[in-house]
BAFI-3210 file (N, C-alpha, C; in Angstrom, 3 decimals, decimal comma, padded with zeros to 6 digits):
// residues 117
n [1|2|3|4|5|6|7|8|9|10|11|12|13|14|15|16|17|18|19|20|21|22|23|24|25|26|27|28|29|30|31|32|33|34|35|36|37|38|39|40|41|42|43|44|45|46|47|48|49|50|51|52|53|54|55|56|57|58|59|60|61|62|63|64|65|66|67|68|69|70|71|72|73|74|75|76|77|78|79|80|81|82|83|84|85|86|87|88|89|90|91|92|93|94|95|96|97|98|99|100|101|102|103|104|105|106|107|108|109|110|111|112|113|114|115|116|117]
n.u [-125,492|-125,272|-125,552|-125,063|-123,315|-120,833|-121,184|-121,585|-124,349|-125,718|-127,261|-128,976|-128,834|-131,188|-133,049|-132,917|-133,550|-136,314|-137,494|-137,211|-138,788|-141,354|-141,732|-141,760|-143,889|-146,134|-146,174|-147,944|-149,141|-147,326|-147,495|-146,333|-143,752|-140,613|-140,586|-141,920|-139,779|-136,830|-134,510|-131,984|-131,564|-130,178|-131,197|-131,716|-130,701|-131,705|-134,247|-134,233|-133,182|-133,370|-134,123|-135,122|-134,833|-136,883|-137,913|-137,195|-135,769|-132,703|-129,737|-126,886|-123,130|-121,133|-117,939|-117,865|-120,306|-123,861|-126,007|-129,202|-130,974|-133,868|-136,702|-139,659|-143,177|-145,653|-148,920|-151,241|-151,524|-150,171|-147,560|-144,630|-142,114|-142,679|-143,657|-141,102|-139,483|-140,786|-140,448|-137,715|-137,288|-138,884|-137,677|-135,130|-135,809|-137,039|-135,007|-133,166|-134,816|-135,554|-133,322|-131,035|-129,442|-127,580|-128,486|-126,727|-127,572|-130,275|-131,284|-133,797|-135,619|-138,094|-140,458|-142,544|-145,973|-148,953|-152,335|-155,377|-156,786]
n.v [171,239|174,676|177,166|179,893|180,108|181,789|184,218|187,577|189,641|192,450|195,460|198,072|201,566|202,950|200,945|200,296|202,669|202,829|200,749|201,647|203,932|202,852|201,355|203,478|204,957|203,645|204,124|205,084|208,496|209,556|211,737|212,542|211,614|213,149|216,025|218,515|219,100|218,326|219,503|218,119|218,044|220,289|223,038|225,835|224,827|222,261|222,664|223,534|221,274|218,402|215,892|216,208|215,470|213,679|211,750|212,003|210,192|209,203|207,337|206,754|206,173|206,502|206,834|203,949|203,201|202,849|205,241|206,783|209,227|210,915|212,922|214,140|214,694|215,234|214,297|216,351|216,435|214,230|212,860|214,201|213,161|210,294|209,686|209,896|208,035|205,634|205,698|205,571|203,012|201,383|201,922|200,940|198,147|197,323|197,564|195,764|193,252|192,895|193,503|192,763|194,693|196,507|199,278|202,098|204,579|206,743|209,637|212,106|214,640|216,553|218,239|219,652|220,175|218,480|219,388|218,008|215,145]
n.w [180,924|181,661|179,281|179,407|181,712|183,510|181,967|181,744|182,732|181,307|182,205|180,859|181,724|181,182|181,425|184,057|185,326|184,413|185,955|188,629|188,189|187,564|189,892|192,134|191,150|192,198|194,996|197,723|197,912|196,127|193,544|191,195|189,053|188,396|186,177|183,652|182,507|183,764|186,562|186,151|183,496|182,694|182,816|180,714|178,368|178,572|178,120|175,603|174,271|172,133|173,417|176,265|179,712|181,382|183,179|185,916|187,136|188,082|187,899|189,160|189,303|191,996|193,100|193,402|194,424|194,144|193,319|193,482|191,984|192,644|191,638|192,760|192,954|195,566|196,881|198,370|201,796|202,608|204,725|204,198|204,964|205,491|203,034|201,412|202,798|202,139|199,398|199,074|200,197|198,269|195,863|196,339|196,903|194,538|192,381|193,526|193,497|190,814|189,141|190,615|191,573|193,983|195,846|197,340|198,253|198,170|196,801|197,209|195,704|196,460|194,548|194,519|195,631|195,071|194,746|195,319|193,654]
ca.u [-124,656|-125,807|-124,667|-124,740|-122,531|-119,681|-121,379|-122,080|-125,734|-125,552|-128,565|-128,796|-129,136|-132,607|-133,866|-132,991|-134,360|-137,754|-137,695|-137,309|-139,979|-142,685|-142,015|-142,209|-145,385|-147,100|-146,046|-149,100|-148,763|-146,573|-148,428|-145,719|-142,221|-140,151|-141,441|-141,711|-138,314|-136,151|-133,345|-130,938|-131,333|-129,283|-131,691|-132,255|-130,173|-132,504|-135,645|-133,989|-132,749|-134,433|-134,377|-135,012|-134,904|-138,516|-138,269|-137,195|-135,041|-131,224|-129,014|-125,368|-122,223|-120,108|-116,829|-118,086|-121,499|-124,698|-126,951|-130,326|-131,637|-135,290|-137,547|-141,250|-144,159|-146,490|-150,206|-151,215|-152,128|-149,341|-146,325|-143,333|-141,064|-143,220|-143,642|-139,761|-139,001|-141,447|-139,948|-136,488|-137,351|-139,639|-136,645|-134,109|-136,306|-137,396|-133,846|-132,685|-135,509|-135,619|-132,152|-129,993|-128,645|-127,874|-128,336|-126,113|-128,156|-131,496|-131,551|-135,244|-136,004|-139,603|-140,476|-143,982|-147,313|-150,270|-153,694|-156,426|-156,310]
ca.v [172,401|176,026|177,875|181,108|180,113|182,532|185,416|188,702|190,351|194,032|196,121|199,366|202,349|203,253|199,835|200,428|203,729|202,435|199,705|202,408|204,894|202,161|201,122|204,604|205,448|202,835|204,432|206,017|209,781|210,051|212,144|212,636|211,521|214,247|217,186|218,366|219,446|218,051|220,183|217,487|218,106|221,338|224,351|226,387|223,769|220,979|223,061|223,554|219,941|217,398|214,956|216,601|214,578|213,794|210,762|212,137|209,159|209,132|206,389|207,330|205,529|207,561|206,189|202,696|203,278|203,178|206,313|206,959|210,494|211,081|214,117|213,806|215,675|214,518|214,669|217,420|215,607|213,128|213,414|214,120|212,139|209,019|209,247|209,774|206,747|204,673|205,849|205,027|201,492|200,839|201,873|199,875|196,822|197,017|197,329|194,533|192,074|192,753|193,579|192,373|195,939|196,851|200,894|202,713|205,756|207,275|210,957|212,371|216,037|216,989|219,444|220,323|219,596|218,424|219,800|217,347|214,036]
ca.w [181,263|181,272|178,342|179,886|182,866|183,462|181,088|182,665|182,251|181,536|182,164|180,218|182,608|180,971|182,090|185,704|185,600|184,291|186,951|189,630|187,970|187,518|191,236|192,626|190,942|192,917|196,333|198,062|198,137|195,176|192,701|189,769|189,123|187,545|185,712|182,141|182,189|185,095|186,707|185,927|182,111|182,305|182,678|179,541|177,530|178,620|177,467|173,863|173,842|171,574|174,405|177,654|180,814|181,948|183,886|187,286|187,835|187,415|188,445|189,011|190,066|192,449|193,891|193,372|195,034|193,195|193,874|192,754|192,349|192,253|191,704|192,802|193,538|196,400|196,746|199,482|203,020|202,999|205,453|203,195|205,505|205,353|201,669|201,121|203,236|201,318|198,053|199,187|200,369|197,162|194,878|196,476|196,729|193,041|191,818|194,050|193,113|189,319|188,421|191,391|191,880|195,291|195,959|198,333|198,627|197,319|197,209|196,786|195,768|196,407|193,559|194,892|196,337|194,118|195,447|194,587|193,213]
c.u [-125,260|-125,004|-124,221|-123,939|-121,141|-119,910|-121,961|-123,402|-125,378|-127,017|-128,362|-129,469|-130,781|-133,444|-134,018|-133,835|-135,826|-138,128|-138,064|-138,586|-141,208|-142,947|-142,540|-143,601|-146,307|-146,997|-147,284|-148,360|-147,885|-147,449|-147,702|-144,288|-141,694|-141,138|-141,447|-140,451|-137,450|-134,957|-132,147|-130,722|-130,386|-130,144|-132,271|-131,803|-131,309|-133,880|-135,435|-133,676|-133,870|-134,891|-134,291|-135,315|-136,198|-138,734|-138,137|-136,310|-133,664|-130,510|-127,512|-124,282|-121,108|-119,033|-117,229|-119,419|-122,633|-125,970|-128,072|-130,846|-133,088|-135,919|-138,951|-142,098|-145,149|-147,847|-150,350|-151,990|-151,219|-148,171|-145,123|-142,271|-141,502|-143,086|-142,095|-139,173|-139,629|-140,893|-138,545|-136,343|-137,942|-138,322|-135,593|-134,444|-136,646|-136,035|-133,140|-133,283|-135,571|-134,380|-130,934|-128,898|-128,808|-127,503|-127,687|-126,760|-129,207|-131,510|-132,924|-135,281|-137,471|-139,902|-141,653|-145,008|-148,357|-151,494|-154,763|-156,011|-157,046]
c.v [173,556|176,659|179,189|181,169|180,894|183,783|186,304|189,174|191,743|194,496|197,563|200,334|202,786|202,287|199,902|201,504|203,615|201,579|200,660|203,257|204,060|201,810|202,193|205,181|204,877|203,225|205,373|207,560|210,489|210,298|212,396|212,296|212,425|215,312|217,281|218,404|219,276|218,736|219,502|217,687|219,445|222,745|224,717|225,099|222,629|221,323|223,045|222,237|219,175|216,268|215,438|215,534|214,802|212,881|210,940|211,246|209,185|208,205|206,607|206,295|206,473|206,686|204,617|202,292|203,513|204,087|206,490|208,324|210,462|212,254|213,765|214,912|214,880|215,148|215,446|216,248|214,616|213,658|212,978|213,127|210,823|208,833|209,160|208,438|205,440|204,531|205,202|203,505|200,730|200,785|201,039|198,470|196,400|196,834|195,973|193,152|191,819|192,897|193,278|193,458|196,469|198,547|201,140|203,704|206,082|208,543|211,524|213,960|216,141|218,333|220,119|219,534|219,514|218,514|218,966|216,152|213,781]
c.w [180,964|180,365|178,693|181,356|182,580|182,770|181,974|181,923|182,475|181,259|182,018|181,482|182,383|181,610|183,525|186,149|185,529|185,437|188,223|189,511|188,135|189,166|192,306|192,510|191,694|194,523|196,603|198,418|197,119|194,049|191,213|190,095|188,188|187,139|184,284|181,715|183,426|185,053|186,143|184,276|181,839|182,104|181,182|178,319|177,374|177,877|176,025|173,347|173,131|172,412|175,772|178,624|181,527|182,896|185,356|187,881|187,214|188,324|188,228|189,798|190,741|193,437|194,158|194,093|194,102|193,978|192,940|193,094|191,761|192,460|191,559|193,150|194,423|196,665|198,243|200,641|203,498|203,778|204,416|203,689|205,200|203,744|201,020|201,400|202,667|199,991|198,061|199,260|198,978|196,019|195,028|196,334|195,386|192,238|192,048|193,482|191,568|188,611|189,341|191,466|193,240|195,392|197,335|198,762|197,672|197,722|196,478|197,018|195,607|195,715|193,892|195,439|195,314|195,009|194,658|193,965|191,711]
res [m|n|e|t|e|g|q|a|v|v|i|a|p|g|v|a|e|s|i|v|a|l|a|v|a|q|v|e|g|v|a|q|i|g|s|k|v|s|q|v|s|g|g|l|f|g|v|m|s|k|n|p|v|i|s|g|v|l|i|l|e|e|e|g|s|i|v|v|e|l|r|i|k|v|f|y|g|y|k|l|q|e|v|a|a|s|v|r|a|t|a|a|d|a|l|l|a|q|a|c|i|e|i|d|r|v|n|i|t|i|d|g|i|i|f|g|a]
***
């Protein structure tokens, strides 16, 4: 008999965000995930905070739906629509495969273009 039968497994938000960040970093055309201080950290407060949000990945639950918010920078020469589509698919696949979390929506903000590799 399995001792863990009937027990729930809880995954911390930071773990799920790390899964997404590691997967998205491998997408061709993605230069950077997040920035030194992400906009979601609260502007000036985020700059002054001891723990500014730097990951660029935020996972939220909105009305029973799981939403992933991503902030990325893309290398020059890549089509933004194609990179965004790859990022969406990669984020959803990674969370489903590694944490059994189904994503309802992935919102992507492209913060900039990086010239040169």
